[in-house]
C-alpha positions in Angstrom: 33.9 1.1 12.2 30.6 1.7 10.5 29.4 2.6 7.1 30.9 5.5 5.2 29.4 8.9 5.7 28.5 11.3 2.9 31.8 13.1 3.4 33.8 10.0 2.8 32.0 9.4 -0.5 32.5 13.0 -1.6 36.2 12.7 -1.0 36.4 9.4 -2.9 34.4 11.0 -5.8 36.8 14.0 -5.8 39.9 11.8 -5.9 38.4 9.7 -8.7 37.5 12.8 -10.7 41.1 14.1 -10.3 42.6 10.8 -11.4 40.5 10.0 -14.4 39.2 13.5 -15.3 35.6 14.5 -15.8 35.5 13.9 -19.6 36.6 10.3 -19.2 34.0 9.7 -16.4 31.3 11.3 -18.6 32.3 8.9 -21.5 32.2 5.9 -19.2 28.7 7.0 -18.0 27.4 7.4 -21.5 28.8 4.0 -22.6 27.2 2.4 -19.6 23.9 4.1 -20.2 23.8 3.0 -23.9 24.8 -0.5 -22.9 21.9 -0.8 -20.5 19.5 0.7 -23.0 20.5 -1.8 -25.7 20.3 -4.6 -23.2 16.7 -3.6 -22.3 15.8 -3.3 -26.0 17.2 -6.7 -26.7 15.3 -8.3 -23.8 12.1 -6.7 -25.1 12.8 -7.9 -28.7 13.5 -11.4 -27.4 10.2 -11.5 -25.4 8.2 -10.3 -28.5 9.8 -12.9 -30.7 9.1 -15.6 -28.1 5.4 -14.5 -28.1 5.2 -14.7 -31.8 6.9 -18.1 -31.9 4.6 -19.6 -29.3 1.0 -18.9 -30.2 -1.5 -19.0 -27.3 -2.7 -22.5 -26.4 0.3 -24.2 -27.9 2.1 -26.7 -25.8 5.6 -25.5 -24.8 7.1 -28.9 -25.9 5.9 -28.6 -29.5 3.1 -30.3 -31.5 1.6 -33.3 -29.7 0.3 -34.8 -32.9 3.7 -34.7 -34.5 5.2 -36.3 -31.5 2.6 -39.1 -31.5 3.2 -39.7 -35.2 6.9 -40.1 -34.6 6.4 -42.6 -31.8 4.0 -44.6 -34.0 6.6 -44.8 -36.8 9.3 -45.9 -34.4 6.9 -48.6 -33.0 6.1 -49.9 -36.5 9.8 -50.6 -37.2 
């Protein structure tokens, strides 16, 4: 009872190809590849938008002066 050998995997692959057909497997592979490609593109676009939204040196929590002004207004009430 160990891991499967290469022959086991080849037999499984042959059975899957017989059941589903090579054209359907090719379509599934293309769909999976395009999904991964669009996911990577989306992640890169998101990181570029994040860099544009947060200029260097800015605090991640927002503008400190605006936060201080809000707290002063609430104290004055």
